C-alpha positions in Angstrom: -8.8 -33.9 -91.9 -5.4 -33.0 -90.6 -4.3 -29.5 -89.4 -2.5 -27.3 -91.9 0.6 -25.6 -90.6 2.3 -24.7 -93.9 0.0 -21.9 -95.0 1.1 -19.6 -92.1 4.3 -21.5 -91.3 6.7 -18.5 -91.0 4.4 -16.7 -88.6 3.9 -19.8 -86.5 7.7 -20.4 -86.4 8.5 -16.8 -85.4 5.9 -17.0 -82.5 7.2 -20.2 -81.3 10.9 -19.0 -81.4 10.0 -15.8 -79.4 8.5 -18.0 -76.7 11.3 -20.5 -76.4 14.0 -17.8 -76.4 15.5 -17.5 -73.0 16.1 -13.7 -73.1 12.8 -12.9 -74.9 10.1 -11.1 -72.9 7.4 -12.9 -74.8 6.3 -15.8 -72.7 3.2 -16.9 -74.5 1.6 -17.5 -78.0 -2.0 -18.3 -78.9 -3.0 -20.2 -82.0 -6.4 -20.9 -83.6 -8.1 -21.9 -86.8 -9.0 -19.5 -89.8 -12.8 -19.6 -89.8 -14.2 -23.2 -90.2 -11.0 -24.4 -92.1 -8.2 -26.4 -90.6 -5.5 -23.8 -91.4 -3.7 -22.8 -88.2 -2.8 -19.1 -87.6 -1.4 -17.0 -84.8 -4.0 -15.4 -82.7 -1.6 -13.4 -80.5 1.4 -13.2 -78.2 2.1 -11.6 -75.0 4.4 -11.1 -71.8 1.8 -11.4 -69.1 2.0 -15.2 -68.4 -0.8 -17.5 -67.9 -3.1 -14.9 -66.4 -2.9 -12.9 -69.6 -3.5 -16.0 -71.7 -6.7 -17.0 -69.9 -8.2 -13.4 -70.8 -7.5 -14.1 -74.5 -9.4 -17.4 -74.6 -12.7 -17.4 -76.6 -15.6 -19.4 -75.6 -16.7 -20.0 -79.4 -13.4 -21.3 -80.7 -10.9 -24.1 -80.5 -7.5 -22.6 -79.5 -3.9 -23.8 -78.6 -1.9 -21.8 -76.1 2.0 -22.3 -75.8 3.3 -20.7 -72.6 6.7 -20.4 -70.8 6.4 -20.7 -66.9 9.0 -20.8 -64.2 9.2 -23.9 -61.8 8.7 -22.7 -58.3 10.9 -25.4 -56.9 14.0 -25.5 -59.4 13.6 -22.1 -60.8 13.9 -23.4 -64.4 11.7 -22.5 -67.3 8.9 -25.0 -68.3 6.8 -25.0 -71.6 3.1 -25.7 -71.3 0.6 -26.6 -74.1 -3.0 -25.8 -73.5 -5.9 -27.1 -75.7 -8.9 -24.9 -75.3 -12.4 -26.0 -76.5 -15.0 -23.3 -76.0 -18.6 -23.9 -74.9 -20.0 -22.5 -78.0 -18.2 -24.9 -80.5 -20.5 -27.6 -82.0 -20.0 -31.2 -81.5 -18.9 -31.9 -85.1 -16.1 -29.4 -84.9 -15.0 -30.7 -81.5 -14.6 -34.2 -83.0 -12.6 -32.9 -85.9 -10.3 -30.8 -83.9 -9.7 -33.5 -81.3 -7.4 -35.2 -83.8 -5.3 -32.0 -84.3 -3.8 -32.0 -80.7 -1.0 -34.5 -81.5 -0.1 -32.3 -84.7 0.3 -29.2 -82.5 2.2 -31.0 -79.9 4.7 -32.3 -82.5 5.0 -28.7 -84.0 5.6 -27.1 -80.6 8.6 -29.1 -79.5 9.6 -29.1 -75.8 6.0 -28.7 -74.6 4.3 -31.2 -72.3 0.8 -32.2 -73.1 -1.4 -34.1 -70.8 -5.0 -34.7 -71.3 -7.2 -33.6 -68.3 -10.2 -35.4 -66.9 -12.8 -32.9 -65.6 -14.2 -35.2 -62.9 -10.7 -35.8 -61.4 -9.8 -32.3 -61.6 -12.9 -31.3 -59.7 -12.2 -33.9 -57.1 -8.6 -32.9 -56.8 -9.6 -29.3 -56.5 -12.2 -30.1 -53.8 -9.7 -32.2 -51.9 -7.1 -29.5 -52.1 -9.5 -26.9 -50.9 -10.8 -29.1 -48.1 -7.3 -29.6 -46.8 -6.5 -26.0 -47.2 -9.5 -24.9 -45.3 -8.8 -27.5 -42.6 -5.1 -26.2 -42.3 -6.5 -22.6 -42.1 -8.9 -23.6 -39.5 -6.2 -25.3 -37.5 -3.9 -22.2 -37.8 -6.8 -20.0 -36.5 -7.5 -22.4 -33.6 -3.8 -22.3 -32.7 -3.7 -18.6 -32.9 -6.7 -18.3 -30.7 -5.3 -20.7 -28.1 -2.0 -18.7 -28.1 -4.0 -15.4 -27.8 -6.1 -16.8 -25.0 -3.0 -18.1 -23.1 -1.3 -14.8 -23.5 -4.4 -12.9 -22.1 -4.6 -15.3 -19.1 -0.9 -14.7 -18.5 -1.4 -11.1 -18.5 -4.4 -11.2 -16.3 -2.5 -13.4 -13.7 0.4 -11.0 -13.9 -1.8 -8.0 -13.3 -3.6 -9.7 -10.4 -0.2 -10.6 -8.8 1.0 -6.9 -9.2 -2.2 -5.6 -7.7 -2.0 -8.1 -4.8 1.6 -7.2 -4.1 0.7 -3.5 -4.2 -2.2 -4.0 -1.7 0.0 -6.1 0.6 2.7 -3.4 0.4 0.2 -0.7 1.2 -1.1 -2.8 4.2 2.5 -3.4 5.5 3.3 0.3 5.1 0.2 1.3 6.9 0.9 -1.2 9.7 4.5 0.0 10.0 3.3 3.6 10.2 0.7 2.8 12.8 3.2 0.8 15.0 5.7 3.6 14.6 3.1 6.1 15.7 2.0 4.1 18.6 5.7 3.7 19.7 6.3 7.5 19.5 3.2 8.2 21.5 4.2 5.6 24.0 7.7 7.1 24.2 6.2 10.6 24.5 3.9 9.4 27.5 6.8 7.8 29.2 8.8 11.0 28.8 6.0 13.0 30.2 5.5 10.7 33.2 9.3 10.8 33.8 9.3 14.6 33.6 6.2 14.8 35.9 7.7 12.3 38.4 11.0 14.2 38.5 9.2 17.5 39.0 7.2 15.9 41.9 10.4 14.7 43.4 12.0 18.1 43.2 8.9 19.7 45.0 8.8 18.0 48.4 5.9 20.0 49.6 3.7 18.9 46.8 1.9 15.9 48.2 -1.6 14.7 47.9 -3.7 14.5 51.2 -3.7 10.7 51.0 0.0 10.5 50.7 0.4 12.9 53.6 -2.0 10.8 55.7 -0.2 7.6 55.0 3.2 9.3 55.8 1.7 10.5 59.2 0.3 7.0 59.8 3.8 5.5 59.1 5.3 8.1 61.4 2.9 7.3 64.2 3.4 3.5 63.7 7.2 3.8 63.8 7.2 6.4 66.8 8.2 4.8 70.1 5.2 4.2 72.4 5.1 6.2 75.5 3.1 5.5 78.7 -0.5 6.7 78.4 -1.4 9.7 80.4 -4.8 9.9 82.1 -7.3 12.3 80.7 -9.3 13.0 77.5 -7.9 12.3 74.0 -7.8 15.3 71.8 -6.9 15.4 68.1 -3.7 17.4 67.2 -5.3 18.4 64.0 -8.2 20.0 65.8 -5.9 21.8 68.2 -3.7 23.1 65.1 -6.5 24.2 62.8 -9.4 25.2 65.1 -9.0 28.2 67.3 -10.0 27.9 71.0 -12.9 29.8 71.8 -13.1 31.7 75.1 -14.8 29.9 77.8 -18.3 31.5 78.3 -19.4 32.6 81.9 -20.9 29.9 84.0 -24.4 31.5 83.6 -24.3 31.4 79.9 -23.0 27.9 80.0 -25.9 26.8 82.2 -28.3 28.6 79.7 -26.8 26.7 76.9 -27.2 23.5 78.6 -30.9 24.3 79.2 -31.6 25.1 75.7 -32.6 22.3 73.2 -30.0 21.0 71.0 -31.6 21.7 67.7 -30.1 24.8 66.0 -28.0 26.2 63.2 -24.4 27.0 63.6 -22.9 30.1 62.0 -21.5 29.6 58.5 -17.9 28.8 58.2 -15.3 30.1 55.8 -14.0 27.6 53.2 -10.8 27.2 54.9 -12.4 26.4 58.4 -13.2 22.8 58.7 -15.6 23.2 61.6 -17.5 25.9 63.4 -16.0 27.5 66.6 -18.5 25.8 68.8 -17.2 22.4 67.8 -13.5 23.2 68.4 -13.7 21.6 72.0 -15.1 18.3 70.8 -13.0 15.4 71.8 -11.7 12.7 69.4 -12.5 9.7 71.4 -11.4 6.5 69.7 -14.1 3.9 70.7 -16.3 1.6 69.0 -19.5 3.5 68.1 -22.9 2.0 69.1 -25.8 1.3 66.8 -26.4 4.5 64.8 -29.9 5.9 64.6 -30.5 8.2 61.7 -32.6 11.0 63.1 -33.4 13.7 60.7 -35.7 16.8 60.8 -37.0 18.6 57.8 -35.6 22.2 57.8 -38.1 25.0 57.5 -39.1 25.8 53.8 -37.9 29.4 54.0 -34.5 28.5 55.3 -31.7 28.4 52.7 -28.0 27.7 53.1 -25.3 29.9 51.8 -23.5 27.8 49.1 -20.1 29.0 50.4 -20.6 28.0 54.0 -20.7 24.7 55.9 -24.1 24.2 57.5 -24.2 22.5 60.9 -27.3 20.6 62.0 -28.2 19.5 65.5 -29.2 15.9 65.9 -30.2 14.3 69.1 -28.5 11.1 70.4 -25.0 12.0 69.0 -23.5 13.2 72.4 -20.2 11.6 73.2 -19.5 10.6 69.6 -17.2 13.4 68.7 -17.5 15.5 65.6 -20.3 14.2 63.5 -21.5 14.8 59.9 -24.3 13.8 57.5 -23.6 12.5 54.1 -24.8 14.7 51.2 -23.7 12.4 48.4 -23.0 8.8 47.7 -19.3 7.9 48.0 -17.5 4.6 47.4 -14.2 3.9 49.0 -11.3 3.6 46.5 -9.3 1.3 48.9 -9.2 0.0 52.3 -8.1 3.4 53.9 -11.4 5.1 52.9 -15.0 4.5 53.9 -18.2 4.3 51.9 -21.5 5.9 52.6 -24.8 6.8 51.1 -26.8 10.0 51.2 -28.2 10.8 54.8 -25.7 8.4 56.5 -24.0 9.6 59.7 -20.3 9.7 60.1 -19.0 10.0 63.6 -15.7 10.6 65.4 -14.4 12.8 62.6 -10.9 14.0 62.7 -10.1 17.1 60.4 -6.6 16.0 59.0 -6.7 18.2 55.9 -8.8 20.9 54.2 -10.2 18.5 51.6 -10.0 15.1 53.3 -11.2 14.1 56.8 -11.5 10.7 58.5 -14.0 9.2 60.7 -16.3 6.2 61.4 -18.6 5.2 58.6 -22.1 3.7 58.9 -20.5 0.2 59.0 -18.2 1.1 61.8 -15.1 1.2 59.5 -12.6 3.9 60.3 -11.1 5.8 57.2 -10.9 8.8 55.1 -13.5 10.5 53.0 -13.9 13.8 51.0 -14.9 16.7 53.2 -17.1 18.3 50.5 -19.4 15.2 50.4 -20.8 15.9 54.0 -22.1 18.6 56.3 -21.2 18.8 59.9 -23.9 18.4 62.6 -23.9 18.7 66.5 
């Protein structure tokens, strides 16, 4: 049987007119059957669009929805006819109502009706969702790559800044160290210049070695005079050692008869030798083979630390002023002599309070420190 639109015709026309009116807020109208008859009636109208129409659809009825929607591309209004068949409708009713779709499409002029295929709709929906998901995953991948590239760039930038800071700190430290070394070097040079100028301003301030070298140069540059016969005497001994009074002939004979072993009186620190040694002669001759003769002193005998101890050693007559080494000494240059403890030094000349010169164990003539030896007869 055909659908009956005349029984409720005015209501149907009014609902249709409200939807198609351009300035009307109503944008949808829903139609259905009265009971199990074929009479069409208005089920409702509204202004909420398709979302609101979907909520009004019933699962136990056959319904027709007429909606006004706006085309997103052109912005113009479009009219859509929806044929709804609920799941609870029996098959006989579905077959009867299937013939009423064309009648409703003719009544609702301006609408576009297209029969849908459920399988194709499902496939289309699945296809659209697949490509939408693929596009979303691609966007996420691009975002992750962009974020990873930004992190790597920031990390490289941070490492570069840290490296530049470390290099700048090392350069600054090196510059400061070089500046400090340069300042210390200039300070040392200034101190040396001041000390050198002070020494030049003090002509009397000379070391014993410099004084000895000056005397040697003076002797070498002085004109040579004809040698005078007689014994050679050291001018230093004559200047520094007082001449003792000659003892009587009787005492001289007794002194010659006594053995040579004995201890001389202690000397003051300023006296380089004892008075008995003042008349020793500085004879410049090649010394013969030295024989180290040493006698152990008595246990109870102690030497005053502030005095110079003189020992008597046999076999040293005619060798001038002699001394025995107390400590080891190595020559600093060719003007000095080297010796070991207990070595004998002969032909000593007292040229200064702290430095003497004489023949070492190897026969070399040179200077040595006076506090490293003790005088013997």
